[in-house]
C-alpha positions in Angstrom: 6.1 71.4 -6.4 6.1 67.8 -5.2 6.0 65.1 -7.5 3.6 62.0 -6.0 4.4 58.5 -7.9 1.7 55.8 -7.7 2.2 52.6 -6.4 1.7 50.6 -3.0 3.5 51.1 0.1 5.7 49.2 2.5 2.7 48.5 4.9 -0.1 47.8 2.1 2.2 45.1 0.8 2.7 43.6 4.0 -0.7 43.3 4.8 -1.3 42.0 1.4 1.3 39.1 2.2 0.1 38.4 5.5 -3.3 37.9 4.4 -2.0 35.7 1.4 -0.1 33.5 4.0 -3.2 33.2 6.5 -4.9 32.1 3.1 -2.7 29.0 2.3 -1.9 27.9 5.4 -6.1 27.6 5.9 -6.1 25.5 2.4 -3.4 23.2 3.4 -5.1 22.7 6.4 -8.3 22.1 5.0 -6.8 20.0 1.9 -4.1 18.0 4.1 -2.1 16.5 1.3 -0.5 14.0 4.1 -3.6 12.4 5.0 -4.7 12.4 1.0 -1.5 10.6 0.0 -2.0 8.0 2.9 -5.4 7.5 2.1 -4.2 6.6 -1.6 -1.6 4.4 -0.7 -3.9 2.5 2.2 -6.3 2.2 -1.1 -3.4 0.5 -3.3 -2.9 -1.7 -0.5 -6.8 -2.7 -0.1 -6.6 -3.7 -4.0 -3.3 -5.1 -3.7 -3.9 -7.9 -0.8 -7.4 -8.4 -2.8 -5.9 -9.5 -5.6 -3.4 -11.5 -3.8 -6.4 -13.6 -1.8 -8.1 -13.7 -5.0 -5.5 -15.7 -6.6 -5.1 -17.5 -3.8 -8.0 -18.9 -4.0 -8.5 -19.1 -7.6 -5.5 -21.6 -7.5 -7.5 -23.4 -4.5 -10.8 -23.8 -6.7 -8.8 -25.3 -9.6 -7.0 -27.7 -7.6 -10.2 -28.8 -5.6 -9.6 -27.4 -2.5 -5.7 -27.3 -1.8 -3.6 -24.5 -2.4 -0.8 -26.3 -4.8 2.3 -24.5 -4.2 5.9 -26.1 -3.6 5.4 -25.2 0.5 2.3 -24.9 2.6 1.1 -21.4 3.5 2.6 -20.8 6.8 0.6 -21.0 10.2 2.1 -17.4 11.7 1.9 -14.3 9.7 4.7 -14.1 7.5 6.2 -11.8 4.4 5.7 -13.1 1.2 9.1 -12.2 -0.8 11.6 -14.1 -2.7 14.1 -14.2 0.3 13.0 -17.6 1.8 16.2 -17.9 3.8 15.3 -15.0 5.7 11.9 -16.3 6.8 10.1 -15.0 3.6 7.1 -16.9 2.0 7.8 -17.5 -1.4 4.4 -17.1 -3.4 5.5 -16.0 -6.6 5.7 -19.2 -8.6 2.2 -20.2 -7.1 0.2 -17.8 -8.8 2.1 -15.8 -11.6 1.6 -16.2 -14.3 -1.3 -18.2 -14.0 -3.3 -16.0 -11.7 -1.5 -12.8 -11.8 0.5 -11.1 -14.3 2.7 -9.8 -11.8 2.4 -9.2 -7.7 1.1 -6.4 -6.2 3.7 -4.7 -3.3 3.2 -2.3 -0.8 3.6 1.3 -2.5 6.2 2.5 0.3 8.1 -0.5 1.3 7.3 -3.3 -1.1 9.3 -4.1 -4.6 8.7 -6.8 -7.6 10.8 -7.2 -10.4 10.3 -10.7 -10.9 9.8 -14.0 -9.2 13.3 -14.1 -8.2 14.0 -10.5 -6.8 10.3 -9.5 -4.9 9.4 -8.6 -1.3 5.2 -7.8 -1.3 5.8 -6.3 2.2 2.4 -7.9 2.7 2.0 -11.1 5.0 0.1 -14.4 4.7 -1.0 -17.2 7.3 -3.2 -19.8 7.0 -5.3 -20.5 10.7 -4.2 -24.1 11.5 -7.7 -24.8 12.7 -10.2 -23.3 10.3 -7.9 -23.6 7.5 -8.6 -19.6 6.5 -6.1 -17.5 4.6 -5.4 -14.1 6.1 -3.2 -11.6 3.6 -2.5 -8.3 5.3 -0.6 -5.0 4.9 1.2 -4.4 8.2 2.6 -0.8 6.7 -1.1 0.6 6.5 -0.9 4.2 7.6 -4.7 4.9 8.3 -6.0 1.6 9.7 -5.7 -2.2 9.7 -5.9 -3.9 6.8 -6.2 -7.4 6.1 -8.6 -10.0 4.4 -9.5 -13.2 5.6 -11.4 -15.9 3.5 
């Protein structure tokens, strides 16, 4: 007399694994985690440049319409960082700590330790004709992020 043991056959296991693979793939495509991370980074960039331009204009307001800093805001897009020798614009001492506790920086390419060691990876420029200031996040992943006031 033959004994039968209860269990799953190899075919049944392969079918279940195949269905699970299809479901996981479909959910990853629907969720798209890479886009979610990019959106989160871009939201962080938007908040950072908004804070920066608000601090710059608070400085302008407190100084009767002129930005009080050791050097004028450049008229070409220049990265805000402490390495002025490599062409960066050092804005830190102009707005930290009076207008901001610390400088925001790009979540992927920027860094901030102190006013002597930082690179926001955001650019700033002042239009020579209108005097309007633009701060941008050139490393934005999904769209162009900039604010002009």
